[in-house]
N, C-alpha and C positions, 0 to 999 in steps of 0.2 A: 504493499499499499504505499509506503514512504517513497519507494522507487517510482511509482505511478504519479504521485504528487510532485516529485521533483521534476520529472519529465514535463508535466504539464506547466509548471512554473517556468521552466527553461523555454518551452515553446512560446509561452506568453511574452516573456522578455525579449525573445528573438523577433516575435511579431511586432512588438512595440518599437524596437530598435529599427526594424525595416521601415515602419511607417514614418519615423522621424527622419530617416535617411532619404526616403522618397520625397517628403516635404521639403527638405533642404535642397535637394537636387532641383525640384521644380521651381523653388523660389530663385535659385541661381540662374537656372536656364531661362526664367522669364524676365530677369533683370536686363534692361536694355538702357545704354546711356542716352542722353538727350541727343536729338538729331542735330547735325551740324547745320550751320546756316546754309539755306538753299541759294543757288546761284541766281542772280537777278533775271527775271523772265524776260524773254525777247532781246537779251544782250544789252539791256539798259546799262548805262554807265553811271557811276556815282555822280552825285551833284557836284558841279564845279563851284569854285568860289571859296570864300574864305570862311565858310561855315565850320563848325566844330566837327571834326572827323568822328570823334567818339559818339557824338549825338546822332550823326548821320548813320553810323553803323548800328547804334542801338535801335534806331527807328526801322531799319531794314531787316533786323534780325528777327526771324519767326520764333514764336513761342515753342515749337517743337511738339511732336505728338506725345501725349502722355502714355506712360506704361500701363498696359491693361491690367497686369497682375496687381500692381500697387493701387491702381484705381479701384479695383474690386475690394482689396483689403480695406481701403479708406472708406469706401461706400458702404461696407458691411456694418460699420459702426462698432462702438465699444461694448455693446450688449449682444448683438446677434453674431458679431465676428467671433469672439472667443468661444461663444456657445456652439456655433456650427463647427469651429475648428476642433473642439474636443470631441463632438459627435463623429466627425470625419475620421479622426485618428482612432477612436474606438472601433468604428466601422472596419477600417482597413486592418487593424490588429485582429479583429474577430474573423474577417474573411481569410487572413493568412493562417490563423490558428486552425480553422476548420478545414482549409485546404491541405494543411500538413497532417491533420488527424484523420479526416475521412478519405483515406486511400485504401484501396483493396490490398495493397502490399503490406500495409500496417495492420489492417484489421485481421487479415488471413495471410500471415507470412507462409510462402510455400516451403521454405526450409523448415519451419517448425512443424508443419503438417507432415512432411516427409519423415522427419526424425521421430515424431510422435508415433506415426503408424509403424515405422520400423521397430521402435522400442516395444510397442504392444504386440506385434507379431512375434517378438522374441520372448513374450510372457514376462517382461520386466515391468510389472505394473507399478511398483514403487518408484522406479526411475521415471516412468511416464507421468505419474502424478507430480513428482518434484519438477519435472520439465515444464508441465503446464502451470504450476504454481509460481514458478520463477519468471515466467514470461508475462509481458504486459499487453499482449495483443488481445483483441476482442475474443477471438475464438478460444484462446488459452484461458481466459477468465470464465468463459461459459463452460469450458470442459472441466475446470477446477470445481465449479459449483456442482456440475452434474456428477463428477466422480466422487464427490463427498456424500452422495446419497445412492450410489450404485450398489452398495451392499444390501440396500433394502429392495432392489429390484429396478428393472430398466424403466418402469413407468415413473417411479419416484426420481430417478436420475434425470429423466427428460423433463419433468416438471420443474426441478431445481435449475436446470440449464436454461429452460424457457424464461423462468422468473429473472434469472441473471441477464439474459439477453434483453428483456424488456427494461431492466434497470439501466443498462448501458445505453439503450436506445433513448430512454427518457432523458438521461443527462445531456445527450447530444441535441435532442430536440428543444431543450431549454435554450441552448446557445443559438440554434437556428431561428428560434422565435424572436430573439433580439433583432436579427436581420429584418424580419417582417415589421417589428415595432418601429425601426428606423425608417423603413420604407413608407410607413403610414404617417409618421410624425414629420418627415422631411417636407412634404408639400404644406402641411399645416403651419410649420414654422415659417415657410416662405410666404404664406398667406398673411400671417401676423406681421411679418416684415413689410409686406406690400401695403397693408392698411396703415401701419405706422408711417411709412414714407409719404403716402398720399395725404395723411393728416398734416404732416409737416408742410407739404406743398400747398395745400389749401390755406393753411394758416398764413403763409407768405403771400398768397393771392389775396387774402382778405385784409392785408395789412394796409392802413390808410396812409395818408401823406403823399409821398412821391411815387407811390406805386410799388409793385413787387420787385425784389431784387432777383435779377435773372440767375445769378450764381446760386443763391439760396434756393430758388425754385428747382434749378437743375440738380442740386444736391439732394433734395427730397425725393424727386423722381428716380434719380440714380439709385438711392438707398432702396426704394421700393423694388426696382428691377433686379438689383444685385442679390438681395436676400431671397427673392423668388427664384432666381437662377440657382443659387447655392442649395436651396431647399430641394428643388427638383433634381439637381445634380447628385444629392445624397440619396434620393429615393430610387433613382434608376438602378445603380448597382446593387443596392440593398435588396430590391425586389427581384432582380435577376438571380443573385447569388442565393437568395432564399429558396427559390424554386430548384436550383441546381443542387444544393446541398441536401434539400429535403428528399429529392429523388435518389441522390447518391446514398443517403443513409438507409433508405428503404431497401435498395439493392444490397448494400453491404449487410444489413440485418438478415435478409432472406438467405443470402449465401452463408453467413456465419451460423445461422440456425441449422441449415441443411448439413453443413460439414461437421458441425459439433455433434448432431444426431448420429451421423454415419460413424464417426470416431467412437462415440459412446457405445453404439450398438456392437461395433467391432470389439471393443475392449470387453464388453459384457459376454459375448459369445466366446472370446478367447479364454476368459476366466472360467467358463463352464467346460471348455474343451479338455478332455483328458490330456495330460502332459506326457513328456518323455520320461524315461526311467528316472526315478527320483523326482517326478513332477508332481507328486502329491503336495509338496510344500509350495510349488509354483501356483497350483490351483487354488490353494488356500490363501495365497498371498494377497489377492485383491481386497479381501475384507478388512485386513489390517493395513494394507498400503494406502488405501483411499480414504482411510478414516481421518477426518480433519483434525488439525491440532498437532 
């Protein structure tokens, strides 16, 4: 159990580290310096005369196109920006963690199945039980639970294995459900940001005196659109990966249950089969070998 917890924590730390690295790379790749001064259109020459060159150059210098990444960061605001950032980091970490965990090779290692089958065929039931107990794969955990009840009959062993399989499946379904939650809350957060930005814009439009400030009005509209964009951008991968991992978990659960049932049946019949000379002890071994504890 300690080994399983250690591996889970290691995978979570690795996933979070990967998320931060991807975020840093994206920020660096999106950074662009200000565009250089464009050449005068139509070959226009600088104004002649004794005017101030610095003033003339400053008047001709364009403002430069703003960087899209930093514009989005600024428009997200101090409330929705950090909130959406934390949700996105958690989403990427969860996707990476599930992608590492829900793999057929991790759930049902071919090497373990081959070694376990070979050990059972050699009637080394104690070694087979230790092999399954020390392995952290799904099929090994299901087999360990089933072998603990094999001495009471194959039906009890199958029931115990099925209960363990459902326990593992439920723990993974809880993580997958978080993806669906993010997929549902993303557009709702975007809608809240949209309403908040439109309120700011209408407050500026309703301001008396000299009329609305164009910069403030554009800031409110930009905030509304950016938060909506980020909310939808969170929802799309969350909903997609939710469906992918849900189907993958279903497939892994079915294959794990079928293989574990075959291995338990094979072990049960081998334990009942008369052994070689001196095999009376081998036939009696399963009852003691698979007793938990």
